[in-house]
C-alpha positions, -999 to 999 in steps of 0.1 A, spaced: -437 -227 -442 -415 -213 -470 -386 -190 -465 -365 -170 -490 -336 -145 -492 -343 -110 -506 -317 -85 -517 -320 -50 -530 -292 -30 -547 -289 -1 -570 -267 1 -601 -265 29 -627 -264 4 -655 -287 -27 -652 -268 -59 -650 -274 -89 -672 -293 -118 -657 -261 -137 -652 -244 -107 -636 -274 -101 -613 -274 -138 -603 -237 -136 -593 -242 -104 -574 -272 -118 -556 -253 -150 -547 -224 -130 -532 -247 -106 -513 -267 -134 -497 -234 -151 -488 -226 -119 -468 -199 -105 -491 -197 -67 -489 -183 -41 -512 -198 -58 -543 -221 -29 -552 -219 8 -545 -238 19 -515 -268 40 -523 -296 54 -502 -320 47 -531 -323 10 -522 -327 18 -485 -353 45 -493 -372 20 -514 -373 -6 -486 -384 20 -461 -412 31 -483 -424 -3 -494 -415 -26 -466 -415 -3 -436 -378 -9 -428 -347 11 -435 -326 38 -420 -316 29 -385 
């Protein structure tokens, strides 16, 4: 069985591949405050994955 980490975030300007990799690593390490909070990512997850607003 395979497992993986998945992270969604929103930025007004798309990060470079290297920047995105650094953000992803920090997010999956549990670091907070790296990216701005946005309901857009949560709304996407709710619509696509059936999860979201608690």
